[in-house]
N, C-alpha and C positions, 0 to 999 in steps of 0.2 A: 504493500500500500504506500509506504514511504517512497519507494522507487517511482511509482506512478505519479505521486504528488510532485516530486522534484522534476519529473519529466514534463508535467504540465506547466510548472513554473518556468522551466527553461524555454519551452515553446512560446509562452506568453512574453517573456523578456526578449527573446529573439525576434518575435513578431513586432514588438514595440520598437526595438532598435531599428529594424528594417524600415518601419513606418517613419521613424524620425529621420533616418538617412535619406529616404525618398523625399522628405521635405527640406533637405539641406541643413539639418540640425545635427551638430556634432555632440559627442558625449558631454562636453563642457557647456552645452547650450540647451540641455533638456529642460522642457517646461513642466512645471508642477503647479497647478493642474493643467490639463490640456485646454487651450483657449478656443473660443468659438471661431476666431478668424481662421483657424486651421480646418474647420469643418467644411468640406467641399460640397456638402449637401445644401448649405445655406446660400441664399442670394448674395451676390457680391456686395451689395449695399450693406447688408447686415454684418458681413465679415469685416468690411472696412470700418464700420462704426465701432465694432468691438476692438479692433486693433488700435484705433485712435484713442479710445477711452482708456487704454492701458498705458499710454505714454505720459510722461511728465512734460511740463511746458518746455523745458530745455531740450528734451528729446524731440518734441514736435518741431521746434525751430530748427534743430540740426537737420531734420529730414527735408527741410525746405531749401537747402543749399544744393548746388549742383553736385557736390561731393557729399552724399548722405552717409554718415558713419553707420557701422553695424550696431545693433542692439542685442548683445549676446544673451541677456536674460530672457528675450523672447525668440531667440533663434533667427533673428533677422540679419541677413548679411549686409555688408556695405554695398552701396550702389552709387554710380556716377551717372547723372542724367544726360551728360553732354556727349553725343556722338554725331557724326556727320556722314551723309551719303548723297550728296548733291548729284553725282553721276557715277556712283559706285561707293562702296564702303571706304571712307577716307580716314587718313591719319592713324591707321591701325595696321600697318604693315602691308603685305601683299594682298591685292584684291584686283578683280577685273575693273579696268578703268574704261568706262563708256565715254562717248563724246560729251563735251561740256554741255550744260543745259541749253545754251543758245543753239547749239547744233541739234540737240534733241527736238527743239521746237521746229527747226528747219525741215524735219522729216514730214511734218504735217500728217503724222501717223500715230494717233493716240493708242491704237491697239498694240503697236510695236513698243511704245513707251511703257505700256502696262506690262508687257512681257519682260522688258528690261528691269522694271522695278521689282517684279517678282523674283528675278534672278539676284538682284541686289539684296533683297530681304533674306533669301536663302543663304547667301554668303554671310550676312550679318548674324543669322542664327548659328551658323557653324563657328564663327569667331567667338560669339558669346559663350557657346558651349565649351570651347577650348579654354577660354579665360576662366570659367567657373572650375573646370577640371584642374587648373593651375592655381586656384584660389586667388585670382586676380580680379580686382574690381575698380580699375582705374578709368581715367578719362578716355573716351572714344571706344570703350569696350562694352558698352551697354546696348540696349535695344530701343532707346528713345532718341530719335534722330532729328536734328535741326535742319530738315529739308522737307519740302522744296522752297526755294526763294521765288515768290510769285509777285514781287514788286513789278510795276509796269516800267519798262525800259523807255522812259519818256525822252531821254537825251543821250545821244551816243557818247558824250564826254564822260559819263559815269563809268568808273573802272569796274564796278561789280555788275554791270549790265550783262556780262557774260554768264552770270549765274541764273539769269532769268529766262523766261520763255518768250521774250520779245516785247513789242510795244502795244500789242492788241489784247484787250481784256478777254475777248471770246476765245482766241487761240490759246491764250494763257490758261484760261479756265479748263478748256477741253484737255489740254496736255497735262495740267496739274491734277485733275480728277483721275485721269488714267494712272498717273504716277502714284498718287496716294493710295488708290485702291489696290494697285499692285504691291505696294509696300505693306499695307496693313492686312491684306488677305481677306478672304471671305468666310472665315470660320465664324460660327454663330457665337462662340463663347470667348475666343482668344484672338488678340492681335498677333499677327506674325511679327511685326515691329510697329512702333508708334511713329507716325509722320508729324512734322511740325510745319505749319504754314507761316512763313515769315516774309518780310518784317512789317507787322501790322501798324499803320496802314499806309501812310503817305510818306514814302521813303525811297529816294533814288539819287542820293548825292546832294552836295559835294562830300567827298570823303573827309576832306581836311577840317570840316566844321560840323560833322554829324553829331558830335557830343554837346553842341551848344546851339545848333541851327533850329530855327522855327519856321516850319513849312506852312504856307497858306494857299488855299485854293477855294474856288467857288463850290457851293453845294452840288451844282451840276457836274463839275469835274470830279468831285469826291465820289458821288454815287454812280456816275456813268463810266469812270475810268479807273479810279484807285481802289474801289471796294468790290466790284463784281466777281473777280476771281476768288477773293477770300470768301465771299458769300457762297459761291458755288462749292468750295471745298467744305464749308460747314454744312450746308443743306444737302448737297448731293454726294460729296466725297466722303463725308463722315470723318473728317480729319480729327484726330484725337488731341491735338495740341496746336496752340498758336503762340508765336513769339512776337512781342512788342518791339518797336523800333527804337533806336537811340534818340532821334531828334524829337523836338516838340511838334505838335500839330495844333495850330491856333492857340499857342502859348501853353499847352498842356504837354508835358513829356508823354510820349506814346505809351510808356510802361506804367504811367500813373494817370492815364486819361480815363476819367469816368465816362465821357462821351463815347470813346472808342470801345473800351473793354466791357462796360456795363450796359450802356444804352443800346449800342449797335450789336456788339458780338453776342451778348447773353440775352438781352431782352428782345431785340428785333429778330435775331436769327436763331435764338434758342440753343446756343452752343453749350454743351454739357461737359466738355473736356477741361483741360488745365491750360493756363497761360504761363509761359515762361518769359522772363526778361531776356534781352540780349545781354551779352557778357559785360558786367560792370555798369549796366544802365541805371541801377538804383544809385550808385555812386555819382553818376552824371546829374541826378536830380539836384544834388546840393553842391557839386563842384562845377560841372559844365553849364547847367541851366540856372544855377544859383537861386532855386525856388524854395529851398529849405535850409535851415541853418546848420544841420548836422545829420549824421548817418541814421540816428534813431527816428527822427521825423521823416526822413526820406524813405526809409523802409516802411514806416507806417502808411505813408502816402501811396506807395506802390501796392501794398497789400489791400488797402481799403478800396482802391480803384478796381482791383481784380487780378493783379499779378500774383500767381500762386507760388511760383518757384523763381529763384534768382540764379542766373548763371554766374556763379562766383560764390562769395560768402556774405553778401550784403545783408542777408536776412538774419544773421546771428544777433543783430541788434534788436530784433523783434521782441525778445524776452524783456529787454529794458523798456521797449515801447509799451508792453503790457503793464509793467510796473508803474509807468508814468501816466497810464490812462489814455495813450494815443490810439491804442487798439485794444480789443478784448480777446480773451482766449477763444470765444466762440468763432470769431473771425479767423483765427489761426486754424481752428478745426475745419471750417468750411474749405479753406484752401488745401489743407493737408489731405482731406478726404478725396478731393479731386485727384491729387497726386497718387495716393495709394490705390485709387480705383484703376488708374492706368497700370500700376504694377501688378495688381490682381489680374487685369485683363491680359497681361503678358504672360500669365501663368507662373509668376515668380514665387507663389506660395502654395502651389499645387504639385502633386506627384508628377514626375516626368511622363508617366504612362498616360496621363490625361491630356497632355499638352502636345499638339502637333509640333513638328520641327525640332524637338529636343534631341533627336537622333541624327540630325543632319551631319553628314561626314565633313571633316576638314578638307577632304578632297574636292568638295564643291567650290572651294575658293580658287578663283583663277582657272576654272575648268575649261576644257576644250569647248564644251557646249556654250558656256558664257562668253568665251572669246568669239564664237560664231555670232552670238547676238550682238556683241560690240561691233563686229565687222558689218553686220547688216544695218545697225543704226548709223554707223559712219557712212556707209554707202548711200543710205537714204537721205543723209543730211547734206550731201555735196550739192552745191548750187552752181550750175554752169551759168556764168554771167555774160559770157561772150564767146562766140564760135564763128568767126568770120571765115567765109568760104569753106565751111565744114573742115577746118583744120583738124579738129578732133572728131572721132577718135584717131589716134596715131596708128599707123600700120604696124602690125607685129613683124613686118619685114624691114622695119627701120634698122639701119646698120649701126648707127652711132647716135648717142644722145648726150648732150651736156646737161648735167644737173648742177645748178648754180644757186647760191643764195644762203643767207645766214641761218635759215630755218630748215634747210634741206635735210640735215642730219642731227636735228635737235629733238631729244625726247621731251624736253620741257614744253614745247608747243603742242605736243600731243595731249598733254594732261590737263591744261587749264588750272584753275585753283580748286581748293577743297577736294583733293584727289587722293587716291590710294597709290600704291606702288605696283605697277604691272609686272607680271612675271616675264613676259616676252614682248616688249614694245617694239613696234615696227615703224621706223622713221620713214619719211618720204623717200629719201635716197635708197634706203634698204628695200622698201616696197617696189620701187622701180627696178632695182637690180634683180630682185627675186622674180619679177614679172617677165623681164626680157633679157636678163643678164647672160643667158646661155646662147642667145641668138644675136645679140648686139653688144657693142662696146658702150659702157656707161662711164663717161668722164665727169669727174666731180671737182668743183672748186667752191669755196665759201664765197669768194668774190667781194664781200663787204662785211665788216664787223656788225654784229647785232648791237643795237643801242644799249642794251643792258650790260653787255660786256664792257663797253667803254665807261658806263656809269658805275658799275659794281665791282670791276676788277681791282684788286689791290694795287697800290702804287708800284710801278715798275713791272707789272705783269699784264700789260695791255696786249691786245691782239696785234698781229703784224700791221704795218702801216697801210694806209688806204691805197697807195699806188702799187704796192707789192700785191695786195689782194686783187686789185683791179686787173693787173697784168696777168695773174694766174687765171682769172676768170676768162679773159679774152683769149688766152692760149687754148683753154678748154673749148671755148665756143668755136674757134677757128677750125678745129679738127672734128667737129660734130655736125650732123645733118640738121638737128633740131635742138632748140634750147628750152629747158624747163627751169624757170626761176621760182624758187620757193622763198617768198618774202612775206612782209606784213608786219605784225607786231606780236608780242608774246605776253603770257600771264605774269612775267616779271616786270612788265611795264604798266599794265592795267590790272587793278585789283584792289584789295581791301587795305586802305591806309598804308600804302607802300612808301618806303623812303627813297623815292626817285624824283629827282629834280633835274630834268634835262629838256632840251627843246621838244615841245609837243606833249610832255607828260609832267604832271605835278601831283605828288602825294597819292598816286594810284589812279587819279583821273587823267583825262586828256585835255590838252589845251588846243590841239589841232587834230583834224581828222585825216590829214595827209599821210602818205607813206613817209617813213624816215628819209631824210634828204639823201643819204648815201645810197639807199636802194633806188631812188628815183634817178640819180646820176648814172648808176651802173646799168639800169634798164635802158636808158637812152643810148648808151654805148653799145649794148647788145642789140638793140633795135637797128642801129646803124650798120650792123654787119649784113643786113639783108636776109638773114636766116629767120625761119619761123620761130617766134618766141611765145611760150605759154607761161602765163603767170599763175602760180598757185598761191593763194592767200591763206595765211593762218592769222586768226584774230577772233576776238570775242565781241566785237562791236563794229559798226559801220566804218568803212574807209572811203575817203573822197579820192578815188583813183581816177581823176578826170583825164589827165594826159594818157594814162594807161588804157582807159576805156576807149579813147579815140585812136590809139596807135597800136597797142598790143593785140594781135589777132584772136587770142583765146585767153579767157580768164576763168579760173575755177576757184570758188569760195569753199575752203575746207574747214573753217572754224578752228577749234582745238579738238581734233577728231578722235581722241582716245587711243587706247593701246594698239588697235588695228588700223589706225589712221593712214599709215603709209601704204598698207595693202589696198585700202579703199581708194586712195588717190590714184594709185597705179591702175586699179581696175577700171576707173572712170577714164583715165587718160588713154588707155589702150583698148577700150571698147569691150572689156569684160563685164562692165555694168553700165547701164544706160541711166544717166543722172536724172533726178526729178525733184531734188530738194528745192524749196522755195524760201525766199527771204522772210524771216519773222520780224524784220525791222526795215525801215526806209534807209537807203543809202543817199545821203545828201551830197550836194556838190561842195559844200563848205560849212564849217561851223558858223560862219557869218550869216548863214541863212536861218539860223535858229535864234529864238529869244535868249535872254541871259540864262545861264545854267541854273542859277538860284531861283528862278521864277517857276513856280509849280503850276501856273495856269497852262492849260493844254492848247490854247489857240496858238497856231503856228508850229505845232509839234505833231509828229506821227502822221501817217497817211490820212487819218481822220480829220485833221485840222490844219495840215500844211497846205498852203494855197500856191506854193511855187512849183517848180519843175525839178523833181528829184533826179539823181544820177541813175539809180535803179529803184523802182517802186516796191513797196511792201507786197509780198506774195509773188515776186518775180523769180523766174528761173527757166532755163532752156533745157532742151532734151535733144537726143540724137534722133528722135522721132518728131513728127509734126502732127498736130491735131486740129481738126476742124469741128466747130460747134454747130450742129445741124439744127437743133430745135430744143425748146424747153416748154414744159407745160406744168401748170398747177392743177390741183384737183378741183378748184373752183376759183371765182374771182372776188368773193367777199368772205371775210372771216371775222369772228368775234375775238375780243381781246384775250381769251383763254384757249383759242384753237391751236391747231398745228397745221402749218402749210406743208402739203406733200408735193414736192417738186421732183420732176423727172427730166433729166437732161440727156440728150442724145449727142454723142460725139463720135468722131471717126478718126482712127489712126491712119493718116494719109502718108506715113513714111514707110520705110522698108525694114524697120526694126520694131520689135515689141517694146513697149515702154509704159511707164506710169505717167498719168496726167493728174494734176491736183486741180479739181474743179472747185472754184471759189464762188461763193454767193454773197453778195453785198446788198445792203438795203439803204435806200435813201428816201427822204420825204421832202417834197417841195416846201420851201419856207425861206425866211431870211437867212442869207448865207452865213452870217456871223453867229447865229444862234444854234446852228445844227452842224453835225459832222458832214464832211463832203460825202462820205459813205461809211458804212459800218459792216464789218464781217459778221454774218449771221449763220453761215454754214459752209462746210467744205467736205470733200471726199477725195482721197487718193485712190485711184483706180488703175489697174493694169489692163491694157488693151493690146491685143495682138496686131501685128502689122497688117494693114488693109482691112481691119475689122471695125465694126460698129460696136459701141458700148452704150447701154442704157444705165444711167447712174441715178439712183434715188437718194434724195437728201430731204430729211424732215426738219422743218424749222418751226419750233414753238413760237407763237406770236409774242410771247413774253420777251423774246430777244429784241423786240422792237421798242421796248419800254424806254421812256425818258423820265428824268426827274422833274417833278412839278414843284416849283418854288412855293406856290400858293398853298398846296395841300401838304407839302413836306413829305411826299411819297412818290413812288413810281406810278406812271400811267402809260398805257398803250393808247395813244391818241387816235380817235377816229379820223378817217380821211384817206386820201390817195397816197399810195406808196409805190416804189419801184424796186423790183428785184433785178439786180445787175449780176449777170453770170459771166465769168470769164476766167482767164489764165493768170491774172494778177489784179491788184487794185488799179493798175494803170492800163489794163488790157481787157476791157469789157467787150464780150462778144454778143451777148443776147440780153434783151431787156423785157421784162414782163411787168405789167401794171396790175395792181390789186387794191382792194379797199378794205380797211378796217371799219366795221360798223359797231355802234354801241349795242349792248345787250337788249336795250329797249326797242330796237327797230326790227 
């Protein structure tokens, strides 16, 4: 009997130990008694309430910092809230590096971006599992990601515009919803990872003054340009987190703005997730913006407005704020419950057996399959800006090629910013060599120093002199049939608060949209050789390549194309892939065509409000195929404000190659020119059509996309009246026009 008793006891103890281990609780962290927050049969809300009720004020405050410490007495491990995955898991070692966000938008293919995001989340889960196995809980190792950046790229001088999906709210929203859904997954109970929409809400430079800058715009610009993508992610994308911006909006710091965080985000849109500050933004409230006298009052101001988490340790002073009566513990609890709900939804307090993705293999990181996705995104992002006399694609029988330029063999221009470390990056030079190196001679010369080399090189370690580099480039050009010049700018010149002060660049932003002077001079010399010159651009923002567009016969926009970028460029240049990327931004002729950078009014900016003649319009891009637009029809001519317009467009591939066409649908409404956009994107579809074939493309357009902000009512309205649907290949190439009418529900 005693043997049986001891056996039962042993089984009980072993079972309890196994259960504790499954919950991530070590022998030194066992709970007595077992708490309700560990009971997986209870609703998440009840479990969160129980957990928060067990914490002291000091413990609560500590959990509201980006580095939340462990609570051993409850078996809660440390957790760092700050991770990045703008275009791949970033700053955490090796990972698949997809094209930079601006290139993702240039695909005009939300379904592909959803696939990419799902792959990113898989790698994130694998890295998180590996970190837990090593008992590591540091920055960039978690499952809560500060991505995507959905600020509107209103001005090409902003250095962080490369992180966005471009200048249009509709394209941004469609791309962002796909990305967030791919990241967070579709499991009923658990997030795959948490996505964060940033930077809420009126934020797009300048970098040098973002910690003290006060942005102002009209209500119309706010509700029609700056807010729609955020609203789409909350209402449709189900985004779990939102990050506030550094700057003020209408004299309220965005991270302590009652108007933005409470009235709009939570009350108008019904957001249930958590809000995080940008890193150090609470500190800015009393240092940069000088709106509070000290850290205690600044922290209280942020919390009471609706910021639940601080990126940094600014909220440690909340305990003092409670003691001084600036906030109460209930307000602390409300914020902390939002945070803990996210951790529960990530499965951090549940057995691995219940949570999908806990068994994801480390082998998924940088996998061959993910590299193929990166290659496809890069291919689809390539925008052919010019192709005079069908110079491209180059023949595979080409005997010799000169590859020249400061970015031909640079890994940095593949990666953009907020990037991981690719296992096998392919530069443009390497991609060309791998494509034709066995059948042709590939001659290489840098030709001109990259501006960042001159700006950042240690004293005495500058690149060779200009004339020596020029001479080497001309020698290479002389012995080659065709010249491929890889130039543009790099993420070391444009980006977040960079310490760069050289002609054309300042503090991460740009002061000129031109190519760097040395590149323009070398291109002129190469052009004078009389040989065909192809310009491949790397950049995260628009370039005013005016002379180049007039004289260089072929120009390919490659963005910062990710780890497979060199392969994608070579595939396009040599006809292994037919390009169909489209510009998500306007290419202006000069920065002088734009209003002042600090002016947040939209008039004069983007294709919607720019009244001038752009160098390349929003939505522009060429193909090796040609397409004719035969007809377009809607299901009827009158619609109610809550209807859906069902549009069918017939197009024909009149070329000799199969290819993708991006059918774009814009809407305009007659009215005073200065009070309405020129046109607004309301629908699009990327469609593959065989050579010589017809294609019927269906595009559904909810009439809510026609809404405008009404100053008198303080709300959106779909105005009754006559509208035009403009269907075409870009915002500047409208092929078909249909008229329709919105009627009020009373008619």
